N, C-alpha and C positions, 0 to 999 in steps of 0.2 A: 669485387666486382668490377665488369667491365664498364668505362664509360660510356655515356650515350653516343659522342661522336665515333670512337672506334666501332661502336655497333654499326653503326650508319655506313661506316667506310667499308665494314667487311661484308655488309647485304648490298651495297652497291656495285662490289667488286665481285660478287659470286657470279659464277655461271651454274645455273643448274645441270645443264649436259655434261658438263665437266665434273660435276660432283657426282652424279649419277652414274655416269659411267665410270667411276671407280668400284662400283658394284652391279651394274646391269651391261649387259650387251646391248646395244642400240644400233638401230638402222634408219637411214633416212627413210620419210614418207611425206613427201610434200613439204609443209613449212615445220610439221613434228619429226618428233624421232619415237620411233617404238621400240617395245621390247617385251618381255617376258616379267610378268609382275613378282618382284621379290616380297611382297605381301602376302600371296595366296598361290595356291598350286594351280596353275593355268597351262595349256599346251598349244593356245593361239592366242599371239601377243596381245592384250588389252589397255597395256602400262603405256600412258603419252607424257612425252616431255616436249614443253614449246617454250625452245628458247627466247622468243618475241616478246614472252611475258614472265618468263624465268620460273614458271611451275610446271609442276607433275600433274597427273591425274590417271587412276586407273579406273576402266569404265566396268571393268569386273567386281571389283570389291569395293571400289568408292572412296578408298584413300588417295589423299594429295594435299597440294600444298608447295612450300617455296622449300628450298635447299635444306633450311634449318629444320622444318618439319620434318623431311626426308630423312635428316639422320637421326631423330630425336625415334622417329618408329621404325627404322632400318637397324640401327645401332643401339636405341633404349641410352640414349645419350640425354643429358638434362640440357634446357636451353644453353648454358654457359658453355657445359660442355661441347655441344656443337658448334657454338660461335668460335671457340678456342681450336677446334677440329679446321675450320675455315679459314682463321688466321693462319695457321701454320701452314696450309696447301697455298694459300696465296702470299705469303710473305708478310703479311700483316704484324707490325709490333704491338703488342696490346701492353699498357701501361695500367696495371688494375688497382684498383682503390682497396686498400686494405681492409680484409673484412673481419669482422667481430668474431669472437670465440662462440658468440651465439647463432653468428650466419655460418660459421663451418661446421658446427653441431648440425645443421638444418640439411645439408648437403644430403643427395640420395646416397643409399646403400651402395648403389652399384658405381657410383663414381669413387667409392672409399674402398671398395672390393680392388678396384685397377690400381689405385694406389699403393695398396699392400702388394700387390702383384708386382707393380715395376720395383718396388724396394726389393722384393726376393730376388728378381731379376739382377738387380745392381749388385746383389749378397753372392750369388751364384757366379757372378763373373768377375768380380771381385776376387773369388777363392781361385777362381781359375786361373786368372792372368798376374795377380799380384802376391801370390803366396808359393811358398818352394813346394809344398806338396802340390798344390794344383797343376803348377808348372810339370815335376815329373812324373805325375800320375795321370792327371786327367788331359793337360795339354799337349802331351806328348802320344796319348791315346788316340787324340782326334789327329795329328800330324800323322802319326803310323797310317790312317787310314784315308789321309791326301786331301785333308781338309786344310785350307788356306785362312790365315788370321783373318782376313776382312771376311770371307765366307763365316768362319765361327760367331764372330761378333755381328753378322746382318743376322743370323737367323736364332740370335740368342742364347747362344750354346753356354753352359756353364759347370760350375763343381761341386758337390754338396759334401764336403768332409764327414768322415764317419765321428763325428762328434756328436755328444747325445742332446745338445740344447744350444749350438753356437748361435741358429738364426733366432732361437725363440729371445737370447741374451740379448743380440744386436736390436731387435725388434723395442726392448722394454727399454734399451739405451735409447732409443732414437724418436720416442713417444710412439710408436705404433701401437695400436690396439690388439692385445693376443687374442678377443674374441674373434677378430674377422681374420686373423691366422688361421684357428681353428675352423671356422665357416670355408675357408677355401682349402682347407685340406695341408696347411703348410706344417702343422704340430698336431699333435696326440688329442684326443678327446680329454683327457686331463690336464691340457697344456703343460706338460713336463717336458718332453721331449720333440725334437724335430721330427716332420713324418720321411722327408728325403736325406740320409745318412750315406756314405761311402758310394756316391751316384755320379755319372755325370749326366746334366740336365740337358734337358731341351725344350725351349717356351715354344707354348701353342699360342699361336696370333689369331683373332676373329678377323674379319675382312677389311676391319679398318686399320689392322697394325696393332690393337690394343692387346696385351698378354692377358688371357683369359685363363690360361689352366699351367701346368707343366707336367712334365714326364722323365721318369729317372731310370737310367741303366747301371745297373748295377757292376762294378767293378770287381766283385768276388769272383770267385773260381767256385764256390761249395755249389754242389747241384741244389740244395733245399732251398736258396736264396731265389726269389723271381727274379728273372732277368730283367722286367720292365714292370714300374708300378707308375698309377697316372693319377693326377689330381682328381678328386669326387666330383660329383655334379655340381654346380652352385648356380646361383642367380645369373651369372656371367659366363657360366660351360655347360653347355647341353652337347652330351659328346655327338648326339647323333645328328648334330645341326652344324658340325662343325670338320672341315677337312686339313689334316697338317699341311701347311705350305702355300694353302689357298689366298692369303696375301700376299704373297712374292711370286704368286703365277697367275694371278687373276687376268692381268694385263696381256702377258703372253698367250694365253688361254683364248681370249676375244680376239686377238692378232693372227693367232695360227688356225683359231676355228677347229681347236681340237684339245681334249685333254688327256693327259696322260696318268692311270693310276696306278701306283706302286704300293709295296704292303709297309715299308719300314720307312722311319725319320732317316736315317743314313741314305737311301736309296734316292729321297727328294732330294735332299743337301747335296749330295753328290751329282746328279743330276744338272742341278741348276747351277753347280759350279761349273761344270762342262759347256754350259750353254743350253742346255735343253732346260728351258725354264718354265714351259705350261705342264707341269707335273705336280701332282697332289698326292696323299698317302692316307688311308682308310683307316692306319695306324692297327691294323691286324683285326678290326670289325668287319663283319658283314655291313656291305653297302646299305645304307638306309634310305627311306624316302628323303627328309631332308638333306642329305647329302649329296643325294641325286638331283633334286630341285637346284641345290648350290651351283653343279655343275650344267644343269641344262640353261639356266640362266646367262650363261657366259658362252655355252657352246653346244651343238647337238650331237658332237661328235666324240666318243669316250672309246679310249684306248687302253686294254688293261694288260700289265706285264705279269706273268706268272713265271716262279722259280722252283713251284712246290713239286712232289711227287702227283701222278695220275691219282691217288687217291685224294690228295689235298686238294687238286684241281676240281674234281668232280662235286667235292663238298661244297667249292667256291661257287661252282656255277649254278647250283640249286639257289642263290641267293641274288642272280643277275636276272632271275625273270622280273623283279622291281624295274629294274632299268628299262625292260623293252616298255613297261606300262608308260614310263614317262616319256615314250617315245624316242629316244636316244638311239643314236646307231653305233652298236658296240662292238667292237673288234678286239679280238685276242690274241697275244703274242706269249709264245713259249721261248724263253729263254732257253741256252744250251745247258744240260746237266751240269750241277755244281756250280751254276752261274746265279747272281743275283745282280738287279740293276747296278747297283753300286760297284760291285766287282768288275762287273764285264764292261761297264763305259771307264772304267780307270784302266783295264786291261787291252781294250782296241782302240778308244778315241771316242769323241765326240761324232764327229763326221761317219763311221765305220760303224756306230750303233745307231746312230740315228737311219742309216739305209737298211739297216737287220731289222728292225722291227717296224720300217716301213714296208719292207719286203715280206717280213714272216706274218705280217697282221692278217688274221683270219677273220670271217666274219662269225659273229656269237653263235646263231643257230647252225651254220653249216659246222661250224669248229665241234659244238655240242653233239653234233650230229654224228662225225667222224668218231670222235672220242668214244661215245657211248658203243658205236654198230660193234666195236671190236668186242666187246662182252656178250654178245647176243648170239655169236656165231651157234649154229646147230640149237639152238632152244628156242622154239617159236613162242614159246609163254614168254620170255624177256623181251624178244622182240616188240610183241606185241605191245607191253608195258613202256618200250623205248618211243615207238612209235604216237602212242597217249600221251607221252612225257614231253616230247617233241611239238607234237601240234598244241601241246598246252599253251607251251611258251609262246609260238605264233600267234592264238589267241589272243594274246594280252594285246598286240601291237594294235595301237588306235587306227593306222593306216590303214585302209582294206588293201587300197592297190600295192602297198609293200609287202602286206598277209599273202595278197594273190601269190607273187612272185616266191616267195619264201616256199609257198605250199607247193609250186612246180618245180622249184629247184630241189625241195627234199623227196618228190613225188620220185625222182629217177636214184637219188643216194638211197632210200629205203625200199625202192623196189615195190611200192605201192601206188596203186593208179590215184592221180591227183583228184580225181572224182572224190573216191573215199575220203581222202585228207580233209577237201573241202567241207563234206560233210561232217567229218567229225568235228573239227575246227567250228564249223555255225553251229553245232549242237553244246561246245564247249562255250562258245558265246554267251548263246541264247541263256544258259545256267549261271552264268556269270551273271546276267543283267537280273535274272528273278533274284538272286541271293541279294543283288544290292538294294533290289525293289524291297527285298523283306526287311532288310537290315533299317532301310528309311521307316520302313511303315511300323518297326518297333520301337523306333526313336520316339522319347516323350514327346507327346503333341501331336503326335502322326495319327494317332485313333481316330475313326470315323463311325459314325453312326449307322452306315451302310456296310454290312459284313464283305469283306475281301477290298475295301475301297480305301485308299488312304489319302489323306486331305494333306494341304500345305498351308503353311503359316504365311499368311501374305502381309509385307511390311506394311506398319502404320504411318512410315515418313514419306516422304516425296522420293521418288523413283531416283536410283543414281545417275539414271541418263536417261532423256527423252530425245527423240530424234530431232534437230535441230532444223527450224525453218527453212535457214538458206540450204537445205539439200533436198530440196523440192517438196518438201510438205508446205502447202501453198497457206498464207495467213488466213484465208476466210474459211479454212477447214477447224480453225482451231475454237475450242469451246473458251467459255468465259474465263476459266484459271489460267488457260494458256495465254489468252491473250493479256492477261494481269502482267502473268512472266514474261513476256516478250517484250512490254512496257519498262518491266524493271531490267531484263538482260540489255536494253538499249542503255540506260541511264548508267548502269554499272560498266558496260563495256564503253562508249562513247561519250558518255556526258560533258566530259571536258572539250570533245571535238567540235569545230566549226561547221555551221550549216552554210553562214554566210561570215564576213568579217567580222560581223557584231554580233552574230546571235548561234549559241552555243546549242548543241544538241537538247543537253539539259533544260534549258531555258527556252527552247520552241516546244518540247514535250509538258513541262510544267507551267507553263504559262497558260496551255492550251485545255489542261486536264486540271485547273486549279479547283476547280468546284466539286470535281467527281472524286476526288481522291478519299473522301470518306465513304464513298459506295464503293473502295473495292472490296470484293470479298474475301478474298486471302489476306488474313492479320500479318502475315512476315511481308508481303508485299507492300499492304498497305503501311506497315511501318517503315519500309525501306523509303518508298515514295516519299511520303511526309518527312523522313529526316532529310533527304533530297531538297524537297521544297524548303526546308529550315535552313540550310546550309546555302540553299540559292539566295535566299532571304540576306544572308550574312557575307554575301560576296566569297562565300569558300568552295575550294574546289571538290568538285564531284568526280571520280575516277576510281579505276580498279585498284588502285595502293591502298585507296583509304579503307574500300570494304574489305579485301584480302586481310587486312590489318585490325579490324574489326573488333572491338571488345566483346560484342554476342558473337557465341559460336555459330550459333543459326545463320546469323547474316553471313559470318566469314566463309562456310559451307557453302552457302547458297551460291555465293559470289564466284567461289571455285568453282562451282559445279557449272553457272552461266558462263563464265569465262572458257572452259573447255568444252566445245562441241567436238563429237567423237570423230566427224569426218571432214571437220576443219581443214585437217593438215592434209587431206587429199587434192584440194584444187591445186593446180601449178600452171603459170603463167604459159607455159610450155602448150598448154591444150591449144591454146589461140594463136601465141606468136610464133612456134615452129611446127605445129601440126594440123593449123588450120582448123581446129575442133571447137568453136565455142561451144560454152555450155549450154543445154537445152533449156535450164531454168536460168532465174537468175545469180548473180554471182554470189561470193558469201557474202555475209553483213560487213565482214571487215574491208571488203574491198567495194562496197556500196553502203554505206551505212546511211548515206540521205535518202536515197529511195526507202531502205528498210524502215528508218524513223519514222517517215511521213506515211509508209503502208500500215505499220504497227499502230501507229497512232488513229489511223481513218477506221482501220478494224475494229479497235479498242472502244471506239466511238459508236460505233454502228452497233457493239454488243450492247453498249450501256443506253442507247437509245432503245433497242429493243426491249430492252427489259422494262422500260419506263412506258412504254408503249403495251405491255404486259399489264403492269400494276394499273395505268390509266385505263385499260378496257375493262378489267375486274369492278372499278370503280363506277365506269357507265353503265355495267351491267346491274348495278348494286341501286344506283340512283332511279333507273328505270323501274327496280323491282319496287322500290318504296314510295314511287310517285314523287322524289324529287326533282321538278322541272330545272330550276335554278343551276343545281349541281349537274344533273345530266346534260345540260345546254353549255355550260363550262368545261367540262371533262371532254364532250365531242370538240368543243374548240382548240383543247390543250392534244387532243390525240391527231386532229389535223393540224397543229404545228408540229408535231413529233413524227409524222409521217412526211411534211414535207423536209425535213431535216436527215431524217431517213434517206428521203430521195437524191439529196443532195449527196451524201454519204456514198450511196449506193452507184454513183456514177463516178466517183473516186476510186470504187473499190471492185467495180465491174461483177456488183450482184444484183440483184432482185430482190426488191420490197414487197413482201405478199401481201 
């Protein structure tokens, strides 16, 4: 168990932007940083990081929180695992309290799986570096392939000797669960023999550097033995969401704004060793949507290196349409005949290799057009099929301007009028939209009582994002629920700020609405305001950190939502100081919470008075109908007092009392 003092040190040292940038490419926008959300598929960035408050928020899927929350959501860590990861990143030493056997038994299965994989990695590396067989068979193989020892160690390469149950016996001797070895595919189903035998080993890491799986290359020359075998999919290894080398490459990919994709493990390792570090491998499988999203979160530029024969390349190209749908700019590089990235970079060196792939890179659509045109000479039917194939790929591109440019370029190459290509493209896009609509309509819950009309499920909870008041929506346009929300927002954001030397924002608001707290219509807002009032009476702090770490998930989620205005980061002092362009409306609340506090409070009171006047008017009506003269007179006097109060508030808010 991590001591509370150490937990506090970790949380205070952690910078959210530094953590998120290990997984997501971010760019500056005002006071915030934005990028593509790693939790859902999106093409327009809606993922925001606020360095000032040390939190993140996605306005697309609604996920948000601090650095620990990010690691738990993204890497599926437990809370202690996330803290340990942060401690390693920031060099904080953890002196853990010894855990009981019961506490160890309660650890999540994922943590246990990672531990077993770490044990297996250590075993394979010991067999490689510390045994005579490993040195003579496997280490010599890697060195013949041009790998240096530091490269071998950093990529987690190893050796599994051709011994029936060596790993199993070592696991039993060191107290590791054989059931977990079986789950990870490290031993057979009957738990009697090792899965990897007589093979050099490649560790497969996730984005945070944890070993999720292994691949083994046979050292046998027999043709009946498969060249490569891989770990099966597990709770920590989903093949279509992992790219080999992504952990080692992610920083270079963001720096160079380009991802190089190769086929094999050795291609990645050799290029990385030569200094071309922005390289990953799909490990011989077709690119999946999950892998492409992984690339897209770091860069929009994808360069694919091919060393296969034309037939193999054509087959591979068919799977690249998915990359166009992700709005990636795809380029293709054909290596010289008989060469692969590994052999070619070792033959000509890093600089010449980099120059070659930059010079020979061809746009995917144009490359595909040129490659397939050679097969259609003298065959009109094949040519028509080719045109439909090319236009089908172009139709998948989300950007209409980019589609238009491609259609114009392909018009000349295909010797077909641009108008015909545009018409065909529009037809395919329309068909695609109809198919998508049909799929949505067939989903459970999409049925409608009206034939041909699909309905949509609307969320029962509060919206993930509402346009913030400070971005141009005037306080007086808000309804009663929104007014209550604004009061809560200001309490959470600025409750501990001072309006004067002696009066805090929280004191100013709560002392003014003390008698109206029970009149809050939204139960969650009423709960928060009541809690603030109670804390104020005890001289306890009312600030954002308290609510972000609240024991109630509802309150914690609302606090995160209220602390993150979608457009807050857009405001820049440069607009006024350098460009002489003052905002048309008021500044953000963060820059003007005094005015915002008073304005929100006045409009809140205006709404409450209006509600009281409405209720009292009904009482006047009933008293008159029932002949209750005393009641009628009393209620009329109350109405006059309420109208006077409403008039005073109206002067402050710039509204008219009807």
